[in-house]
N, C-alpha and C positions, 0 to 999 in steps of 0.2 A: 610697613605692616605694623599694626598696633594690636594690642590685646584688650579684651573686654571680659569682665567676670561673667561666668555662666549664671543665668538667673536660677538654675536648679541646684548646682553644687558649688558655685563660687570659684571654680577652677578658671584659669586664664584661657580664653579662647582666642586664637589668632584671627584677626580680621584683615584680609588683604587690602591694600590701599585702593585697589580698583573695584572693591565690593560695591554692589548696587542694592538699593532698597528692594526688598522682597526676596533677595537671594537667601538660600538656605545653607547653613553651616551646621556641622555636627561637633558637639563637645567631645573631646578625646577621653575625658574622665568618666562621664556618665552616659554617653551616647545619646543625649537629648538633641533633637532637631531644633535649631534656633534660626529665627528669621531676622535678617538685618532690617531694622525699622528706622535707622538713622545712619548717616554717613559722616556728618561733621558736627559733633563728634560721633564716632561709631557707637551704635546702640543696638543691643540684641534683646529679643523677646522670645518666649517659647513659641515655636511654630504652631499654627492652628492644625488641629486634627482634620484629616480629609475623611469625609464620610461618604459612604455609598448612597446614591439617590435611588437605586433600584428601579430605574426607568421612570421615575415620577417626573 
């Protein structure tokens, strides 16, 4: 397991060794949802907001 800095608060976020791209992790410090965008080396980005399509 490695750690990566949260893009929002810079706290260390543990990234499991078996993490997959598109997996969602949560920062323990600021509760931001983070998406794994790279695995070698581990890289996190703010997860995209899910919007309602309201049946469109």
